[in-house]
C-alpha positions in Angstrom: 43.6 38.1 51.1 45.3 37.5 54.5 48.8 39.0 54.8 51.7 36.6 54.5 55.4 36.8 55.4 58.0 35.6 53.0 61.8 35.4 53.0 63.4 37.3 50.1 67.1 36.1 50.5 68.3 38.1 47.4 67.3 41.3 49.3 68.3 40.0 52.7 64.9 40.7 54.2 61.5 39.3 55.1 58.5 41.0 53.5 54.9 41.0 54.5 52.6 41.0 51.5 49.1 42.4 51.7 46.5 44.2 49.6 43.5 43.0 47.7 45.5 40.5 45.7 48.2 39.8 48.4 51.1 40.9 46.3 51.8 44.4 47.6 54.8 44.8 49.9 53.3 46.3 53.1 56.5 46.1 55.1 59.9 44.4 55.6 62.5 43.6 58.1 66.1 43.6 56.9 68.6 41.0 58.1 72.2 39.8 58.0 72.7 36.1 58.0 76.0 34.7 59.2 77.2 31.4 60.8 74.0 30.2 62.3 72.9 33.7 63.4 70.4 36.1 61.9 70.8 39.7 62.9 67.6 41.8 62.4 68.6 45.3 61.5 65.7 47.5 60.4 61.9 47.2 60.1 59.6 49.4 58.0 55.9 49.3 57.4 54.4 51.3 54.5 52.4 54.3 55.9 49.2 53.2 54.3 49.4 49.9 56.3 50.3 51.5 59.6 48.2 50.7 62.7 47.0 47.3 61.3 49.3 45.1 63.3 51.3 44.1 60.3 54.6 44.9 62.0 53.8 42.3 64.7 52.8 39.7 62.1 56.1 40.4 60.2 58.2 40.0 63.4 56.4 36.8 64.4 56.8 35.3 60.9 60.5 36.2 60.7 61.1 34.8 64.2 59.1 31.7 63.5 61.2 31.1 60.4 64.4 31.7 62.3 63.3 29.1 64.9 62.4 26.6 62.2 65.9 27.1 60.6 67.7 26.7 64.0 69.1 30.2 63.8 70.2 32.3 66.8 68.6 35.8 66.7 70.4 39.1 67.3 67.6 41.8 67.5 69.5 45.0 66.7 66.3 46.5 65.2 64.5 48.3 68.0 61.1 47.1 66.7 62.1 43.4 66.7 63.8 43.8 70.1 60.7 45.5 71.5 58.4 42.8 70.0 60.5 40.0 71.6 60.3 41.9 74.9 56.5 41.8 74.8 56.5 38.1 73.6 59.1 36.5 75.9 58.3 33.1 74.4 60.7 34.2 71.7 63.5 35.4 74.0 65.1 31.9 73.9 66.1 32.6 70.2 68.5 35.2 71.5 71.7 33.6 72.8 71.6 33.7 76.6 75.0 35.4 76.9 73.7 38.3 74.7 70.2 38.8 76.1 71.4 41.5 78.6 72.9 43.5 75.7 69.5 43.6 74.2 67.6 44.2 77.4 66.0 40.8 77.4 
């Protein structure tokens, strides 16, 4: 089954689900949501899923959802910040006045 990204608001995180039946949490990115902004704080991928590109899929899924919801993104998490730096088509999600603070 293909991995899928889902928002789990009660845990304030996006999860990427994978595995044979698509129900195993392979990784997550924690966030804080406030007044039209989503701050990404920390990303983890389960060791057994490392090196499969799931972190990138997770970042893309979370950022795509933020865009669809009209949220401004604050990438405090180094992984999310680095991913945006490699995929500059997502840099517009970060408020222009704050991009320099994040090296974007």
